C-alpha positions as semicolon CSV with decimal commas, in nm:
position;residue;x (nm);y (nm);z (nm)
1;X;0,876;-1,786;-1,598
2;X;0,911;-1,554;-1,276
3;X;0,788;-1,233;-1,484
4;X;0,502;-1,445;-1,632
5;X;0,390;-1,536;-1,308
6;X;0,423;-1,141;-1,184
7;X;0,233;-1,050;-1,496
8;X;-0,085;-1,302;-1,420
9;X;-0,053;-1,222;-1,064
10;X;-0,097;-0,855;-1,134
11;X;-0,363;-0,869;-1,410
12;X;-0,558;-1,061;-1,143
13;X;-0,507;-0,784;-0,881
14;X;-0,633;-0,535;-1,118
15;X;-0,919;-0,752;-1,242
16;X;-1,052;-0,776;-0,894
17;X;-0,978;-0,419;-0,793
18;X;-1,250;-0,266;-0,942
19;X;-1,363;-0,015;-0,657
20;X;-1,056;0,149;-0,498
21;X;-1,240;0,316;-0,225
22;X;-1,435;-0,031;-0,108
23;X;-1,380;-0,094;0,261
24;X;-1,197;-0,388;0,345
25;X;-1,160;-0,480;0,695
26;X;-0,805;-0,592;0,847
27;X;-0,847;-0,791;1,174
28;X;-0,456;-0,828;1,207
29;X;-0,418;-0,465;1,213
30;X;-0,674;-0,420;1,470
31;X;-0,523;-0,694;1,671
32;X;-0,185;-0,540;1,667
33;X;-0,297;-0,216;1,782
34;X;-0,504;-0,362;2,048
35;X;-0,194;-0,565;2,137
36;X;0,025;-0,272;2,164
37;X;-0,236;-0,044;2,374
38;X;-0,292;-0,337;2,612
39;X;0,101;-0,376;2,662
40;X;0,126;-0,024;2,718
41;X;-0,132;0,007;2,970
42;X;-0,025;-0,341;3,175
43;X;0,302;-0,211;3,187
44;X;0,259;0,136;3,336
45;X;-0,035;-0,030;3,568
46;X;0,183;-0,336;3,671
47;X;0,573;-0,302;3,593
48;X;0,586;0,114;3,695
49;X;0,519;0,100;4,007
50;X;0,854;-0,132;4,097
51;X;1,048;0,045;3,837
52;X;0,973;0,438;3,856
53;X;1,230;0,591;4,077
54;X;1,093;0,803;4,362
55;X;0,931;1,140;4,270
56;X;0,890;1,012;3,911
57;X;0,538;1,018;3,764
58;X;0,416;0,661;3,618
59;X;0,263;0,846;3,334
60;X;0,170;1,211;3,241
61;X;-0,138;1,318;3,066
62;X;0,094;1,435;2,801
63;X;0,317;1,128;2,783
64;X;-0,036;0,909;2,733
65;X;-0,191;1,143;2,480
66;X;0,156;1,146;2,262
67;X;0,162;0,736;2,289
68;X;-0,215;0,735;2,171
69;X;-0,150;0,951;1,889
70;X;0,151;0,742;1,792
71;X;-0,079;0,415;1,807
72;X;-0,345;0,640;1,635
73;X;-0,061;0,704;1,333
74;X;0,017;0,353;1,305
75;X;-0,335;0,252;1,270
76;X;-0,428;0,514;1,001
77;X;-0,135;0,427;0,794
78;X;-0,167;0,014;0,836
79;X;-0,538;0,016;0,774
80;X;-0,797;0,093;0,502
81;X;-0,821;0,308;0,275
82;X;-0,438;0,429;0,328
83;X;-0,301;0,058;0,312
84;X;-0,522;-0,074;0,001
85;X;-0,479;0,249;-0,202
86;X;-0,097;0,245;-0,141
87;X;-0,099;-0,139;-0,202
88;X;-0,324;-0,178;-0,502
89;X;-0,340;0,153;-0,722
90;X;-0,097;0,455;-0,605
91;X;0,251;0,444;-0,500
92;X;0,211;0,802;-0,368
93;X;-0,001;0,676;-0,117
94;X;0,215;0,411;-0,054
95;X;0,515;0,658;-0,011
96;X;0,246;0,838;0,251
97;X;0,207;0,523;0,453
98;X;0,620;0,464;0,490
99;X;0,637;0,840;0,594
100;X;0,379;0,757;0,862
101;X;0,550;0,441;0,966
102;X;0,913;0,609;0,963
103;X;0,874;0,991;1,064
104;X;0,531;1,006;1,273
105;X;0,430;0,716;1,452
106;X;0,819;0,633;1,612
107;X;0,870;0,972;1,745
108;X;0,519;1,016;1,910
109;X;0,564;0,645;2,053
110;X;0,916;0,720;2,213
111;X;0,752;1,047;2,333
112;X;0,503;0,870;2,502
113;X;0,713;0,615;2,690
114;X;0,839;0,743;3,040
115;X;1,192;0,710;3,147
116;X;1,125;0,422;3,399
117;X;0,975;0,219;3,082
118;X;1,274;0,302;2,845
119;X;1,484;0,185;3,143
120;X;1,296;-0,118;3,212
121;X;1,316;-0,205;2,818
122;X;1,650;-0,092;2,718
123;X;1,896;-0,087;3,057
124;X;1,757;-0,316;3,338
125;X;1,868;-0,600;3,138
126;X;2,256;-0,605;3,090
127;X;2,286;-0,788;2,760
128;X;1,970;-0,556;2,602
129;X;2,167;-0,271;2,726
130;X;2,474;-0,355;2,600
131;X;2,352;-0,428;2,228
132;X;2,143;-0,091;2,266
133;X;2,447;0,150;2,373
134;X;2,590;0,034;2,029
135;X;2,275;0,003;1,809
136;X;2,122;0,334;1,940
137;X;2,415;0,542;1,911
138;X;2,359;0,816;1,601
139;X;2,585;0,735;1,376
140;X;2,509;0,337;1,310
141;X;2,124;0,457;1,386
142;X;2,138;0,685;1,057
143;X;2,342;0,436;0,879
144;X;2,098;0,151;0,931
145;X;1,781;0,398;0,872
146;X;1,942;0,536;0,527
147;X;2,012;0,210;0,396
148;X;1,713;0,052;0,488
149;X;1,537;0,375;0,327
150;X;1,739;0,314;-0,025
151;X;1,703;-0,050;-0,029
152;X;1,319;-0,042;0,037
153;X;1,280;0,179;-0,258
154;X;1,516;-0,040;-0,512
155;X;1,276;-0,172;-0,791
156;X;1,335;-0,550;-0,724
157;X;1,228;-0,487;-0,347
158;X;0,944;-0,296;-0,411
159;X;0,797;-0,545;-0,676
160;X;0,862;-0,856;-0,448
161;X;0,722;-0,695;-0,143
162;X;0,390;-0,584;-0,334
163;X;0,331;-0,909;-0,479
164;X;0,410;-1,111;-0,137
165;X;0,208;-1,000;0,133
166;X;0,442;-1,155;0,428
167;X;0,765;-0,980;0,280
168;X;0,543;-0,667;0,255
169;X;0,464;-0,687;0,616
170;X;0,856;-0,768;0,691
171;X;0,963;-0,447;0,497
172;X;0,738;-0,217;0,689
173;X;0,872;-0,371;1,023
174;X;1,218;-0,319;0,918
175;X;1,127;0,027;0,826
176;X;0,940;0,096;1,169
177;X;1,204;-0,029;1,368
178;X;1,505;0,119;1,213
179;X;1,348;0,459;1,225
180;X;1,256;0,435;1,602
181;X;1,624;0,349;1,602
182;X;1,687;0,698;1,412
183;X;1,494;0,878;1,633
184;X;1,617;0,748;1,969
185;X;1,901;0,937;2,034
186;X;1,714;1,258;1,954
187;X;1,430;1,200;2,191
188;X;1,601;0,967;2,445
189;X;1,642;1,159;2,811
190;X;1,768;0,853;2,993
191;X;2,129;0,939;3,078
192;X;2,241;0,559;3,056
193;X;2,169;0,546;2,685
194;X;2,285;0,753;2,390
195;X;2,131;1,103;2,345
196;X;2,254;1,420;2,206
197;X;2,271;1,809;2,254
198;X;2,045;2,029;2,098
199;X;2,266;2,181;1,799
200;X;2,390;1,779;1,756
201;X;1,986;1,699;1,726
202;X;1,947;1,982;1,469
203;X;2,247;1,842;1,260
204;X;2,144;1,490;1,306
205;X;1,787;1,587;1,184
206;X;1,931;1,805;0,859
207;X;2,113;1,505;0,736
208;X;1,807;1,280;0,758
209;X;1,619;1,541;0,538
210;X;1,927;1,534;0,286
211;X;1,984;1,187;0,232
212;X;1,645;1,049;0,114
213;X;1,654;1,331;-0,156
214;X;1,882;1,078;-0,358
215;X;1,590;0,794;-0,409
216;X;1,354;1,097;-0,416
217;X;1,523;1,250;-0,734
218;X;1,529;0,894;-0,945
219;X;1,118;0,934;-0,853
220;X;1,064;1,285;-0,915
221;X;1,239;1,314;-1,261
222;X;1,179;0,969;-1,388
223;X;1,018;0,984;-1,737
224;X;0,917;0,624;-1,731
225;X;0,787;0,372;-1,444
226;X;1,030;0,248;-1,187
227;X;0,823;-0,015;-1,063
228;X;0,642;-0,254;-1,272
229;X;0,372;-0,342;-1,001
230;X;0,251;0,040;-1,034
231;X;0,255;0,023;-1,408
232;X;0,000;-0,257;-1,427
233;X;-0,230;-0,158;-1,151
234;X;-0,549;0,040;-1,240
235;X;-0,520;0,403;-1,290
236;X;-0,711;0,613;-1,049
237;X;-0,744;1,005;-0,968
238;X;-0,651;1,040;-1,348
239;X;-0,290;0,989;-1,257
240;X;-0,063;0,765;-1,482
241;X;0,220;0,534;-1,355
242;X;0,459;0,832;-1,410
243;X;0,280;1,124;-1,266
244;X;0,183;0,904;-0,938
245;X;0,552;0,808;-0,914
246;X;0,669;1,193;-0,969
247;X;0,429;1,233;-0,722
248;X;0,558;1,004;-0,465
249;X;0,905;1,156;-0,535
250;X;0,756;1,520;-0,442
251;X;0,619;1,387;-0,148
252;X;0,944;1,204;-0,023
253;X;1,122;1,547;-0,056
254;X;0,868;1,791;0,046
255;X;0,615;1,602;0,280
256;X;0,859;1,416;0,491
257;X;1,133;1,716;0,474
258;X;0,864;1,918;0,606
259;X;0,789;1,672;0,915
260;X;1,167;1,683;0,978
261;X;1,263;2,072;0,959
262;X;0,935;2,113;1,203
263;X;1,102;1,878;1,455
264;X;1,433;2,091;1,365
265;X;1,269;2,414;1,400
266;X;1,075;2,305;1,725
267;X;1,435;2,144;1,894
268;X;1,601;2,500;1,831
269;X;1,342;2,737;1,994
270;X;1,314;2,469;2,318
271;X;1,689;2,504;2,329
272;X;1,662;2,913;2,267
273;X;1,401;2,925;2,539
274;X;1,608;2,692;2,797
275;X;1,923;2,927;2,755
276;X;1,756;3,248;2,815
277;X;1,733;3,384;3,208
278;X;1,438;3,368;3,357
279;X;1,252;3,686;3,377
280;X;1,178;3,916;3,662
281;X;0,844;4,024;3,749
282;X;0,801;4,408;3,739
283;X;0,735;4,441;4,065
284;X;1,019;4,193;4,209
285;X;1,248;4,355;4,435
286;X;1,643;4,374;4,331
287;X;1,868;4,159;4,538
288;X;2,249;4,182;4,565
289;X;2,200;3,774;4,453
290;X;2,073;3,902;4,112
291;X;2,317;4,148;4,052
292;X;2,592;3,893;4,147
293;X;2,425;3,673;3,898
294;X;2,426;3,895;3,610
295;X;2,785;3,995;3,707
296;X;2,894;3,635;3,655
297;X;2,715;3,573;3,317
298;X;2,905;3,870;3,193
299;X;3,237;3,903;3,036
300;X;3,508;4,076;3,247
301;X;3,584;4,408;3,079
302;X;3,946;4,440;2,872
């Protein structure tokens, strides 16, 4: 009986979706993006002056730009055409959408939060701080994120979420917040909350790039559709259900992996630059303090 209802729902969806690129307005997405932007601006204007420590800027231009890019990434991946193509036609586009919700938007939004805002949200309230210190640690955050990644690609979950819109929205919310928790110890600079040294950040992100290859392998090397929903939707771009599924697996491995590896490379070069001694100007006068500093840096002779 359940399969019959699902089949009728898919056929009805396929019959009504004759124009893949037809524009569909999503006022709920627009309202959510406006709420995030207004909340951010109000926090900076009304909360920041009371929470920022002396000498700490309320908001730098870089932080505002990164937060804006994070909201833009959320908007692009949640609105037309990515949402409509991913939900009604191509699982590969659905995979691009999930990558935006997990690997693009969360780190940009976290980088756009000033230190006072992080402390206000996660430290000032003792109960919230106690939970944050445990949930945002690297190990539990990574376990939850990867568990959510695997479960949200389980055929039963995918088919059910695409058939029931509220469940689909809930899956996206869980994906986003689990990814934000995973990114937090990498990007956090507030000493009251978990953080990591640059070498540990690189190792941590490397592990995040390895574990998702497990579900990606099932998609890439599968010779039949894993998701009955996408086996019945209209085919676009001359892609069969199996071709679309294999493309989704390749995107999950290559596209998502390249984002993580790009961050790893960025962390490495920032760490390397921070470890280098400051360069002297060619016309600068050599002082005894400079000589003493170099002697202190060098190891004693045998």
